[in-house]
C-alpha positions as a Markdown table, in Angstrom:
| # | Residue | x | y | z |
|---|---|---|---|---|
| 1 | Met | 94.7 | -36.1 | 57.7 |
| 2 | Ile | 94.9 | -34.6 | 54.4 |
| 3 | Leu | 93.2 | -31.5 | 55.3 |
| 4 | Arg | 96.2 | -31.3 | 58.3 |
| 5 | Gln | 98.8 | -31.7 | 55.6 |
| 6 | Leu | 97.3 | -29.1 | 53.6 |
| 7 | Ser | 96.6 | -26.4 | 56.3 |
| 8 | Val | 100.8 | -26.8 | 56.7 |
| 9 | His | 101.9 | -26.7 | 53.5 |
| 10 | Val | 99.8 | -23.6 | 52.9 |
| 11 | Arg | 101.4 | -21.8 | 56.1 |
| 12 | Thr | 104.7 | -22.9 | 54.6 |
| 13 | Gln | 104.1 | -21.8 | 51.6 |
| 14 | Asn | 104.9 | -25.0 | 50.1 |
| 15 | Trp | 102.5 | -24.7 | 46.8 |
| 16 | Ile | 104.0 | -28.2 | 45.0 |
| 17 | Ala | 103.0 | -29.9 | 48.0 |
| 18 | Val | 99.2 | -27.9 | 48.0 |
| 19 | Gly | 99.1 | -29.0 | 44.7 |
| 20 | Leu | 99.8 | -32.8 | 45.1 |
| 21 | Asp | 97.1 | -32.4 | 48.3 |
| 22 | Phe | 94.4 | -30.8 | 46.1 |
| 23 | Leu | 95.0 | -33.2 | 43.2 |
| 24 | Ile | 94.8 | -36.1 | 46.3 |
| 25 | Val | 91.3 | -34.8 | 47.4 |
| 26 | Val | 89.9 | -34.8 | 44.0 |
| 27 | Ile | 90.5 | -38.4 | 43.3 |
| 28 | Gly | 89.3 | -39.6 | 46.1 |
| 29 | Val | 86.3 | -37.7 | 45.4 |
| 30 | Phe | 86.0 | -38.7 | 42.1 |
| 31 | Val | 87.0 | -42.3 | 43.2 |
| 32 | Gly | 84.3 | -41.8 | 45.8 |
| 33 | Leu | 81.4 | -40.7 | 43.3 |
| 34 | Gln | 82.3 | -43.5 | 41.2 |
| 35 | Val | 82.2 | -46.5 | 43.5 |
| 36 | Ser | 78.9 | -44.8 | 45.0 |
| 37 | Asn | 77.6 | -44.8 | 40.7 |
| 38 | Trp | 78.7 | -48.5 | 40.8 |
| 39 | Asn | 77.0 | -50.1 | 43.7 |
| 40 | Asp | 73.8 | -47.6 | 43.0 |
| 41 | Ala | 74.0 | -49.3 | 39.4 |
| 42 | Arg | 74.1 | -52.7 | 40.8 |
| 43 | Gln | 71.6 | -52.3 | 42.9 |
| 44 | Asp | 69.4 | -50.8 | 40.2 |
| 45 | Ser | 70.4 | -54.0 | 38.3 |
| 46 | Gln | 69.9 | -56.6 | 40.9 |
| 47 | Glu | 66.4 | -54.8 | 41.5 |
| 48 | Ala | 65.2 | -54.4 | 37.8 |
| 49 | Gln | 65.9 | -58.4 | 37.6 |
| 50 | Ser | 63.7 | -59.0 | 40.4 |
| 51 | Ile | 61.1 | -57.2 | 38.5 |
| 52 | Leu | 61.3 | -58.6 | 35.4 |
| 53 | Leu | 61.1 | -62.4 | 37.8 |
| 54 | Arg | 58.1 | -60.6 | 39.1 |
| 55 | Leu | 56.3 | -59.9 | 35.9 |
| 56 | Glu | 57.3 | -63.2 | 34.6 |
| 57 | Ser | 55.5 | -65.1 | 37.3 |
| 58 | Asp | 52.6 | -62.1 | 37.4 |
| 59 | Leu | 52.2 | -63.4 | 33.4 |
| 60 | Glu | 52.8 | -67.1 | 34.1 |
| 61 | Thr | 49.8 | -66.9 | 36.2 |
| 62 | Glu | 47.6 | -64.9 | 34.0 |
| 63 | Ile | 47.9 | -67.3 | 31.2 |
| 64 | Ile | 47.4 | -70.0 | 33.4 |
| 65 | Gly | 44.0 | -68.3 | 34.7 |
| 66 | Trp | 42.8 | -67.7 | 31.1 |
| 67 | Gln | 43.4 | -71.0 | 30.1 |
| 68 | Arg | 41.0 | -72.1 | 33.0 |
| 69 | Gly | 38.9 | -69.2 | 31.6 |
| 70 | Val | 38.8 | -70.9 | 28.4 |
| 71 | Glu | 38.1 | -74.5 | 30.0 |
| 72 | Tyr | 35.1 | -73.2 | 32.3 |
| 73 | Tyr | 33.1 | -70.8 | 29.8 |
| 74 | Ala | 33.8 | -73.8 | 27.2 |
| 75 | Val | 31.9 | -76.5 | 29.4 |
| 76 | Ala | 29.4 | -73.4 | 30.1 |
| 77 | Arg | 28.6 | -73.3 | 25.9 |
| 78 | Asp | 28.3 | -76.3 | 25.1 |
| 79 | His | 25.5 | -77.1 | 28.2 |
| 80 | Gly | 24.1 | -74.3 | 26.3 |
| 81 | Leu | 24.5 | -75.7 | 23.0 |
| 82 | Leu | 23.0 | -79.5 | 24.5 |
| 83 | Ala | 20.0 | -77.4 | 25.6 |
| 84 | Leu | 19.4 | -75.7 | 22.4 |
| 85 | Glu | 19.0 | -79.4 | 20.6 |
| 86 | Ala | 16.5 | -80.1 | 23.0 |
| 87 | Tyr | 14.2 | -77.2 | 22.2 |
| 88 | Asn | 14.4 | -78.7 | 18.8 |
| 89 | Ala | 13.8 | -82.3 | 19.6 |
| 90 | Glu | 9.8 | -83.1 | 19.3 |
| 91 | Asp | 10.4 | -84.4 | 23.1 |
| 92 | Ile | 12.9 | -84.4 | 26.0 |
| 93 | Ala | 14.4 | -87.4 | 26.5 |
| 94 | Asp | 16.1 | -86.9 | 29.9 |
| 95 | Pro | 14.3 | -83.7 | 31.6 |
| 96 | Thr | 16.7 | -83.7 | 34.6 |
| 97 | Ala | 19.5 | -83.2 | 32.1 |
| 98 | Phe | 18.1 | -80.8 | 30.5 |
| 99 | Leu | 17.2 | -78.3 | 33.3 |
| 100 | Val | 20.8 | -78.8 | 34.5 |
| 101 | Arg | 22.2 | -77.6 | 30.9 |
| 102 | Leu | 20.0 | -74.7 | 30.8 |
| 103 | Tyr | 21.6 | -73.8 | 34.4 |
| 104 | Gln | 25.1 | -74.6 | 33.7 |
| 105 | Ala | 24.7 | -72.2 | 30.6 |
| 106 | Ser | 24.1 | -69.4 | 33.1 |
| 107 | Gln | 27.4 | -69.7 | 35.2 |
| 108 | Arg | 30.1 | -67.3 | 35.0 |
| 109 | Trp | 33.5 | -66.4 | 36.4 |
| 110 | Asn | 34.7 | -63.3 | 36.8 |
| 111 | Leu | 38.3 | -63.4 | 35.7 |
| 112 | Thr | 40.9 | -60.6 | 35.8 |
| 113 | Ser | 44.3 | -60.3 | 34.7 |
| 114 | Gln | 47.3 | -60.7 | 37.2 |
| 115 | Arg | 48.8 | -56.8 | 37.0 |
| 116 | Gly | 50.0 | -56.6 | 40.8 |
| 117 | Thr | 53.5 | -56.3 | 40.1 |
| 118 | Tyr | 52.6 | -53.9 | 37.0 |
| 119 | Asp | 50.5 | -51.4 | 38.7 |
| 120 | Glu | 53.0 | -51.2 | 41.8 |
| 121 | Leu | 55.8 | -50.3 | 39.5 |
| 122 | Ile | 53.2 | -47.4 | 37.9 |
| 123 | Ser | 52.0 | -46.5 | 41.3 |
| 124 | Ser | 55.3 | -46.0 | 43.1 |
| 125 | Gly | 57.8 | -44.5 | 39.7 |
| 126 | Arg | 59.7 | -47.7 | 39.4 |
| 127 | Ile | 59.0 | -48.7 | 36.0 |
| 128 | Ser | 61.9 | -46.4 | 34.6 |
| 129 | Leu | 64.0 | -49.2 | 36.5 |
| 130 | Ile | 63.0 | -51.5 | 33.7 |
| 131 | Gly | 65.4 | -49.7 | 31.1 |
| 132 | Asp | 64.7 | -50.7 | 27.8 |
| 133 | Glu | 61.8 | -48.9 | 26.6 |
| 134 | Asn | 60.3 | -50.9 | 24.3 |
| 135 | Met | 60.0 | -53.4 | 27.2 |
| 136 | Arg | 57.9 | -50.4 | 29.0 |
| 137 | Ala | 55.9 | -49.8 | 26.2 |
| 138 | Arg | 55.0 | -53.5 | 25.2 |
| 139 | Leu | 54.0 | -53.9 | 29.0 |
| 140 | Ala | 51.9 | -50.9 | 28.9 |
| 141 | Asn | 50.2 | -51.8 | 25.9 |
| 142 | His | 49.2 | -55.2 | 27.0 |
| 143 | Tyr | 48.2 | -54.5 | 30.3 |
| 144 | Leu | 45.7 | -52.0 | 28.3 |
| 145 | Arg | 44.5 | -54.6 | 25.8 |
| 146 | Met | 44.2 | -56.8 | 28.8 |
| 147 | Ser | 41.6 | -54.5 | 30.3 |
| 148 | Ser | 39.6 | -54.2 | 26.5 |
| 149 | Leu | 39.5 | -58.1 | 26.7 |
| 150 | Gln | 37.9 | -57.9 | 30.4 |
| 151 | Asn | 35.4 | -55.4 | 29.1 |
| 152 | Val | 34.5 | -58.0 | 26.9 |
| 153 | Leu | 33.7 | -60.6 | 30.2 |
| 154 | Asp | 32.5 | -57.7 | 32.6 |
| 155 | Ser | 29.0 | -59.7 | 34.2 |
| 156 | Ser | 27.5 | -56.1 | 34.3 |
| 157 | Arg | 26.8 | -56.0 | 30.7 |
| 158 | Gly | 23.9 | -57.0 | 28.6 |
| 159 | Glu | 24.8 | -59.9 | 26.9 |
| 160 | Phe | 24.7 | -62.0 | 30.8 |
| 161 | Gln | 20.8 | -61.5 | 30.6 |
| 162 | Tyr | 20.2 | -65.1 | 30.0 |
| 163 | Arg | 21.7 | -65.8 | 33.4 |
| 164 | Arg | 18.6 | -63.8 | 35.1 |
| 165 | Thr | 16.4 | -64.7 | 33.0 |
| 166 | Val | 16.3 | -68.6 | 33.1 |
| 167 | Arg | 17.1 | -68.5 | 37.2 |
| 168 | Phe | 14.0 | -65.7 | 37.1 |
| 169 | Tyr | 11.9 | -68.4 | 35.6 |
| 170 | Met | 13.6 | -71.9 | 37.0 |
| 171 | Asn | 12.1 | -73.7 | 40.2 |
| 172 | Asn | 13.7 | -73.0 | 43.3 |
| 173 | Thr | 14.3 | -75.7 | 44.5 |
| 174 | Val | 15.5 | -77.1 | 40.9 |
| 175 | Gln | 18.0 | -74.6 | 41.2 |
| 176 | Arg | 19.4 | -75.6 | 44.8 |
| 177 | Ala | 19.5 | -78.9 | 43.8 |
| 178 | Ile | 22.0 | -78.1 | 41.0 |
| 179 | Arg | 24.0 | -76.3 | 42.8 |
| 180 | Arg | 24.6 | -78.8 | 45.6 |
| 181 | Asp | 25.2 | -81.4 | 43.1 |
| 182 | Cys | 26.9 | -79.4 | 39.8 |
| 183 | Gly | 27.9 | -76.2 | 41.7 |
| 184 | Asp | 31.3 | -74.8 | 41.0 |
| 185 | Thr | 34.5 | -76.4 | 42.6 |
| 186 | Tyr | 37.1 | -74.1 | 43.9 |
| 187 | Val | 41.0 | -75.3 | 43.1 |
| 188 | Val | 43.9 | -73.4 | 44.9 |
| 189 | Glu | 47.1 | -74.3 | 43.7 |
| 190 | Asn | 50.5 | -74.1 | 45.9 |
| 191 | Thr | 50.7 | -70.3 | 45.2 |
| 192 | Asn | 47.4 | -69.1 | 46.3 |
| 193 | Tyr | 46.3 | -69.3 | 43.4 |
| 194 | Phe | 42.8 | -70.5 | 42.5 |
| 195 | Tyr | 40.2 | -71.1 | 39.9 |
| 196 | Leu | 36.7 | -72.8 | 39.0 |
| 197 | Thr | 36.3 | -75.6 | 37.2 |
| 198 | Leu | 32.9 | -76.4 | 36.0 |
| 199 | Pro | 31.3 | -80.1 | 35.7 |
| 200 | Glu | 30.8 | -81.4 | 32.0 |
| 201 | Leu | 28.1 | -84.4 | 33.7 |
| 202 | Cys | 26.8 | -84.8 | 36.9 |
| 203 | Ser | 24.1 | -86.6 | 38.4 |
| 204 | Val | 21.0 | -84.6 | 40.4 |
| 205 | Glu | 18.4 | -86.1 | 42.5 |
| 206 | Leu | 15.4 | -84.3 | 41.9 |
| 207 | Pro | 11.7 | -85.8 | 41.7 |
| 208 | Leu | 11.2 | -87.2 | 38.6 |
| 209 | Glu | 7.5 | -85.5 | 38.4 |
| 210 | Leu | 8.7 | -82.2 | 39.1 |
| 211 | Ala | 11.7 | -82.5 | 36.3 |
| 212 | Ile | 9.1 | -83.5 | 34.0 |
| 213 | Ala | 7.0 | -80.9 | 34.9 |
| 214 | Glu | 9.6 | -78.3 | 34.9 |
| 215 | Ala | 11.0 | -79.2 | 32.0 |
| 216 | Glu | 8.7 | -78.7 | 30.0 |
| 217 | Arg | 7.2 | -75.8 | 31.4 |
| 218 | Leu | 11.2 | -74.3 | 30.2 |
| 219 | Ala | 10.6 | -75.7 | 27.2 |
| 220 | Ala | 7.9 | -73.6 | 25.9 |
| 221 | Asn | 9.1 | -70.0 | 27.6 |
| 222 | Val | 10.5 | -68.5 | 24.3 |
| 223 | Glu | 12.0 | -66.0 | 26.0 |
| 224 | Ile | 14.7 | -68.3 | 27.6 |
| 225 | Glu | 15.1 | -70.5 | 24.4 |
| 226 | Gly | 15.6 | -66.8 | 22.7 |
| 227 | Glu | 17.8 | -65.3 | 25.3 |
| 228 | Leu | 20.0 | -68.7 | 25.4 |
| 229 | Arg | 20.4 | -68.8 | 21.5 |
| 230 | Phe | 21.7 | -65.3 | 22.2 |
| 231 | His | 24.0 | -66.5 | 25.3 |
| 232 | Val | 25.5 | -69.1 | 23.3 |
| 233 | Ser | 27.0 | -66.6 | 20.8 |
| 234 | Val | 28.0 | -64.0 | 23.0 |
| 235 | Leu | 30.2 | -67.3 | 24.8 |
| 236 | Asp | 31.7 | -68.0 | 21.6 |
| 237 | Gly | 32.6 | -64.6 | 21.4 |
| 238 | Gln | 34.3 | -64.4 | 24.6 |
| 239 | Leu | 36.0 | -67.8 | 24.6 |
| 240 | Ala | 37.5 | -66.3 | 21.1 |
| 241 | Ala | 38.8 | -63.1 | 23.5 |
| 242 | Met | 40.2 | -65.7 | 26.1 |
| 243 | Glu | 42.2 | -67.0 | 23.3 |
| 244 | Asn | 43.7 | -63.9 | 22.1 |
| 245 | Ala | 44.4 | -63.3 | 25.7 |
| 246 | Ile | 46.8 | -66.0 | 25.9 |
| 247 | Gly | 48.2 | -65.6 | 22.7 |
| 248 | Ile | 49.3 | -61.8 | 24.0 |
| 249 | Ala | 50.2 | -62.9 | 27.7 |
| 250 | Asp | 52.3 | -65.7 | 25.7 |
| 251 | Ser | 53.9 | -63.4 | 23.7 |
| 252 | Thr | 54.4 | -60.7 | 26.3 |
| 253 | Leu | 56.1 | -63.2 | 28.5 |
| 254 | Ala | 58.8 | -64.2 | 25.7 |
| 255 | Gln | 59.8 | -60.9 | 25.7 |
| 256 | Val | 59.7 | -60.2 | 29.6 |
| 257 | Arg | 62.1 | -63.4 | 29.2 |
| 258 | Met | 64.2 | -62.3 | 26.9 |
| 259 | Val | 65.0 | -58.6 | 28.6 |
| 260 | Arg | 65.7 | -60.6 | 31.7 |
| 261 | Gln | 68.2 | -63.5 | 30.5 |
| 262 | Gly | 70.1 | -60.5 | 28.1 |
| 263 | Arg | 70.5 | -58.5 | 31.7 |
| 264 | Gln | 71.7 | -61.6 | 32.9 |
| 265 | Gln | 74.4 | -62.1 | 30.0 |
Protein backbone atom coordinates (compact mmCIF):
# COMPACT_ATOMS: atom_id res chain seq x y z
CA MET A 1 0.00 0.00 0.00
CA ILE A 2 2.71 2.49 0.97
CA LEU A 3 4.82 1.56 -2.02
CA ARG A 4 1.85 2.07 -4.38
CA GLN A 5 1.18 5.50 -2.88
CA LEU A 6 4.87 6.36 -3.12
CA SER A 7 4.87 5.42 -6.84
CA VAL A 8 1.82 7.62 -7.50
CA HIS A 9 3.30 10.54 -5.63
CA VAL A 10 6.59 10.24 -7.55
CA ARG A 11 4.76 10.23 -10.89
CA THR A 12 2.75 13.31 -9.86
CA GLN A 13 5.92 14.89 -8.44
CA ASN A 14 4.25 15.47 -5.11
CA TRP A 15 7.52 15.65 -3.22
CA ILE A 16 6.00 16.53 0.13
CA ALA A 17 3.89 13.39 -0.02
CA VAL A 18 6.95 11.41 -1.17
CA GLY A 19 8.85 12.63 1.89
CA LEU A 20 6.00 11.69 4.18
CA ASP A 21 5.74 8.23 2.61
CA PHE A 22 9.47 7.72 2.97
CA LEU A 23 9.32 8.83 6.61
CA ILE A 24 6.50 6.37 7.30
CA VAL A 25 8.55 3.53 5.75
CA VAL A 26 11.63 4.40 7.83
CA ILE A 27 9.61 4.63 11.03
CA GLY A 28 7.91 1.32 10.23
CA VAL A 29 11.25 -0.40 9.65
CA PHE A 30 12.70 1.11 12.81
CA VAL A 31 9.72 0.05 14.92
CA GLY A 32 9.83 -3.43 13.39
CA LEU A 33 13.52 -3.79 14.22
CA GLN A 34 12.96 -2.55 17.76
CA VAL A 35 10.12 -5.03 18.30
CA SER A 36 12.28 -7.83 16.87
CA ASN A 37 15.22 -6.85 19.10
CA TRP A 38 12.96 -6.63 22.13
CA ASN A 39 11.50 -10.06 21.39
CA ASP A 40 15.01 -11.55 20.93
CA ALA A 41 16.16 -9.97 24.19
CA ARG A 42 13.08 -11.32 26.00
CA GLN A 43 13.74 -14.82 24.65
CA ASP A 44 17.41 -14.61 25.61
CA SER A 45 16.45 -13.45 29.09
CA GLN A 46 14.01 -16.34 29.48
CA GLU A 47 16.60 -18.83 28.25
CA ALA A 48 19.24 -17.37 30.59
CA GLN A 49 16.79 -17.74 33.48
CA SER A 50 16.21 -21.36 32.51
CA ILE A 51 19.96 -21.97 32.30
CA LEU A 52 20.54 -20.49 35.75
CA LEU A 53 17.80 -22.71 37.18
CA ARG A 54 19.45 -25.76 35.62
CA LEU A 55 22.83 -24.71 37.03
CA GLU A 56 21.24 -24.37 40.46
CA SER A 57 19.83 -27.88 40.16
CA ASP A 58 23.23 -29.26 39.09
CA LEU A 59 24.98 -27.55 41.99
CA GLU A 60 22.39 -28.73 44.51
CA THR A 61 22.82 -32.31 43.26
CA GLU A 62 26.60 -31.90 43.33
CA ILE A 63 26.52 -30.77 46.95
CA ILE A 64 24.38 -33.77 47.90
CA GLY A 65 26.84 -36.03 46.07
CA TRP A 66 29.85 -34.68 47.94
CA GLN A 67 27.96 -34.93 51.24
CA ARG A 68 27.10 -38.56 50.52
CA GLY A 69 30.73 -39.11 49.57
CA VAL A 70 31.89 -37.74 52.91
CA GLU A 71 29.50 -40.10 54.70
CA TYR A 72 30.69 -43.07 52.63
CA TYR A 73 34.42 -42.48 52.96
CA ALA A 74 34.11 -41.60 56.64
CA VAL A 75 32.72 -45.10 57.25
CA ALA A 76 35.55 -46.65 55.21
CA ARG A 77 38.11 -44.60 57.17
CA ASP A 78 36.59 -45.62 60.52
CA HIS A 79 36.73 -49.29 59.50
CA GLY A 80 40.41 -48.78 58.71
CA LEU A 81 41.13 -47.15 62.06
CA LEU A 82 39.44 -50.01 63.93
CA ALA A 83 41.43 -52.55 61.93
CA LEU A 84 44.67 -50.74 62.82
CA GLU A 85 43.70 -50.89 66.50
CA ALA A 86 43.41 -54.66 66.14
CA TYR A 87 46.93 -54.80 64.70
CA ASN A 88 48.19 -53.06 67.82
CA ALA A 89 46.27 -55.32 70.23
CA GLU A 90 47.76 -58.43 71.81
CA ASP A 91 45.09 -60.61 70.26
CA ILE A 92 42.08 -60.23 67.95
CA ALA A 93 38.94 -60.27 70.07
CA ASP A 94 36.54 -60.61 67.12
CA PRO A 95 38.16 -62.28 64.07
CA THR A 96 35.12 -61.84 61.81
CA ALA A 97 34.80 -58.13 62.65
CA PHE A 98 38.53 -57.69 61.96
CA LEU A 99 38.15 -59.23 58.50
CA VAL A 100 35.11 -57.07 57.74
CA ARG A 101 37.01 -53.93 58.76
CA LEU A 102 40.00 -54.81 56.62
CA TYR A 103 37.74 -55.30 53.62
CA GLN A 104 35.43 -52.33 54.17
CA ALA A 105 38.39 -49.96 54.51
CA SER A 106 39.18 -50.77 50.86
CA GLN A 107 35.76 -49.77 49.54
CA ARG A 108 35.56 -46.89 47.10
CA TRP A 109 33.02 -44.86 45.16
CA ASN A 110 34.00 -42.95 42.02
CA LEU A 111 32.36 -39.58 42.64
CA THR A 112 31.94 -37.11 39.79
CA SER A 113 31.06 -33.44 39.58
CA GLN A 114 27.56 -32.62 38.28
CA ARG A 115 28.49 -30.45 35.27
CA GLY A 116 26.15 -31.49 32.45
CA THR A 117 24.56 -28.05 32.00
CA TYR A 118 27.88 -26.22 32.06
CA ASP A 119 29.51 -28.56 29.52
CA GLU A 120 26.47 -28.17 27.25
CA LEU A 121 26.74 -24.36 27.45
CA ILE A 122 30.44 -24.43 26.58
CA SER A 123 30.10 -26.88 23.67
CA SER A 124 27.13 -24.98 22.17
CA GLY A 125 28.58 -21.51 22.72
CA ARG A 126 25.50 -20.47 24.70
CA ILE A 127 27.51 -19.59 27.80
CA SER A 128 27.32 -15.94 26.64
CA LEU A 129 23.60 -15.98 27.51
CA ILE A 130 24.78 -15.57 31.10
CA GLY A 131 25.44 -11.88 30.67
CA ASP A 132 27.22 -11.45 34.00
CA GLU A 133 30.92 -11.77 33.15
CA ASN A 134 31.87 -12.36 36.78
CA MET A 135 29.36 -15.22 36.94
CA ARG A 136 30.84 -16.84 33.83
CA ALA A 137 34.33 -16.58 35.33
CA ARG A 138 33.05 -17.96 38.65
CA LEU A 139 31.55 -21.00 36.90
CA ALA A 140 34.72 -21.64 34.91
CA ASN A 141 36.83 -21.51 38.07
CA HIS A 142 34.34 -23.68 39.94
CA TYR A 143 34.49 -26.56 37.48
CA LEU A 144 38.25 -26.21 37.13
CA ARG A 145 38.61 -26.66 40.88
CA MET A 146 36.15 -29.56 40.84
CA SER A 147 38.34 -31.31 38.25
CA SER A 148 41.37 -30.85 40.49
CA LEU A 149 39.52 -32.23 43.49
CA GLN A 150 38.34 -35.24 41.50
CA ASN A 151 41.97 -36.08 40.76
CA VAL A 152 42.41 -36.61 44.50
CA LEU A 153 39.69 -39.29 44.31
CA ASP A 154 40.98 -40.92 41.13
CA SER A 155 40.93 -44.67 41.76
CA SER A 156 43.72 -45.26 39.24
CA ARG A 157 46.23 -43.46 41.45
CA GLY A 158 48.73 -45.42 43.53
CA GLU A 159 47.05 -44.32 46.76
CA PHE A 160 44.50 -47.08 46.24
CA GLN A 161 47.12 -49.83 46.38
CA TYR A 162 45.67 -51.01 49.69
CA ARG A 163 42.48 -52.14 47.94
CA ARG A 164 44.44 -54.44 45.64
CA THR A 165 46.74 -55.67 48.42
CA VAL A 166 44.09 -56.68 50.94
CA ARG A 167 41.92 -58.32 48.28
CA PHE A 168 44.94 -60.10 46.85
CA TYR A 169 45.71 -61.79 50.18
CA MET A 170 42.22 -62.24 51.66
CA ASN A 171 40.52 -65.60 51.21
CA ASN A 172 37.94 -65.44 48.40
CA THR A 173 35.26 -67.19 50.48
CA VAL A 174 35.65 -64.48 53.12
CA GLN A 175 35.48 -61.71 50.53
CA ARG A 176 32.32 -63.08 48.96
CA ALA A 177 30.64 -63.41 52.36
CA ILE A 178 31.47 -59.79 53.20
CA ARG A 179 30.19 -58.54 49.84
CA ARG A 180 27.01 -60.56 50.32
CA ASP A 181 26.25 -59.34 53.84
CA CYS A 182 27.99 -55.95 54.00
CA GLY A 183 28.14 -54.71 50.42
CA ASP A 184 27.41 -51.22 49.14
CA THR A 185 23.76 -50.20 48.99
CA TYR A 186 22.52 -48.23 45.99
CA VAL A 187 19.96 -45.59 46.86
CA VAL A 188 17.99 -43.96 44.01
CA GLU A 189 16.18 -40.69 44.67
CA ASN A 190 13.13 -39.26 42.85
CA THR A 191 15.36 -37.24 40.53
CA ASN A 192 16.98 -40.51 39.38
CA TYR A 193 20.14 -39.44 41.21
CA PHE A 194 21.77 -42.39 42.93
CA TYR A 195 24.33 -42.64 45.67
CA LEU A 196 26.05 -45.37 47.68
CA THR A 197 25.97 -46.11 51.37
CA LEU A 198 28.43 -48.25 53.29
CA PRO A 199 27.16 -50.01 56.44
CA GLU A 200 28.91 -49.09 59.67
CA LEU A 201 27.86 -52.38 61.28
CA CYS A 202 26.87 -55.69 59.74
CA SER A 203 26.73 -59.36 60.59
CA VAL A 204 28.71 -61.77 58.41
CA GLU A 205 28.23 -65.50 58.66
CA LEU A 206 31.59 -67.28 58.54
CA PRO A 207 32.72 -70.61 59.97
CA LEU A 208 34.54 -69.74 63.20
CA GLU A 209 37.62 -71.79 62.34
CA LEU A 210 37.94 -70.06 58.96
CA ALA A 211 37.51 -66.62 60.51
CA ILE A 212 40.15 -67.25 63.19
CA ALA A 213 42.68 -68.73 60.77
CA GLU A 214 42.18 -65.97 58.20
CA ALA A 215 42.31 -63.18 60.78
CA GLU A 216 45.56 -64.52 62.26
CA ARG A 217 47.10 -64.92 58.82
CA LEU A 218 46.24 -61.39 57.69
CA ALA A 219 47.18 -59.88 61.05
CA ALA A 220 50.69 -61.31 60.53
CA ASN A 221 50.94 -59.74 57.07
CA VAL A 222 53.09 -56.62 57.50
CA GLU A 223 52.42 -55.52 53.91
CA ILE A 224 48.70 -55.23 54.55
CA GLU A 225 49.30 -53.40 57.83
CA GLY A 226 51.63 -50.88 56.18
CA GLU A 227 49.32 -50.31 53.21
CA LEU A 228 46.36 -49.86 55.56
CA ARG A 229 48.18 -47.28 57.66
CA PHE A 230 48.99 -45.28 54.53
CA HIS A 231 45.49 -45.76 53.14
CA VAL A 232 43.84 -44.33 56.26
CA SER A 233 45.92 -41.16 55.87
CA VAL A 234 44.85 -41.00 52.20
CA LEU A 235 41.20 -41.29 53.22
CA ASP A 236 41.69 -38.39 55.63
CA GLY A 237 42.98 -36.31 52.72
CA GLN A 238 40.11 -37.34 50.49
CA LEU A 239 37.57 -36.44 53.16
CA ALA A 240 39.17 -33.01 53.48
CA ALA A 241 38.99 -32.59 49.68
CA MET A 242 35.29 -33.48 49.64
CA GLU A 243 34.56 -31.07 52.49
CA ASN A 244 36.36 -28.41 50.47
CA ALA A 245 34.25 -29.29 47.42
CA ILE A 246 31.06 -28.81 49.44
CA GLY A 247 32.20 -25.35 50.53
CA ILE A 248 33.10 -24.33 46.97
CA ALA A 249 29.81 -25.64 45.56
CA ASP A 250 27.82 -23.88 48.31
CA SER A 251 29.51 -20.58 47.46
CA THR A 252 28.97 -20.99 43.70
CA LEU A 253 25.32 -21.94 44.24
CA ALA A 254 24.73 -18.80 46.30
CA GLN A 255 26.24 -16.70 43.51
CA VAL A 256 24.09 -18.33 40.81
CA ARG A 257 20.96 -17.77 42.89
CA MET A 258 21.85 -14.12 43.42
CA VAL A 259 22.34 -13.57 39.68
CA ARG A 260 19.08 -15.35 38.83
CA GLN A 261 17.08 -13.43 41.40
CA GLY A 262 18.62 -10.19 40.14
CA ARG A 263 17.33 -11.03 36.65
CA GLN A 264 13.84 -11.61 38.02
CA GLN A 265 13.65 -8.17 39.63
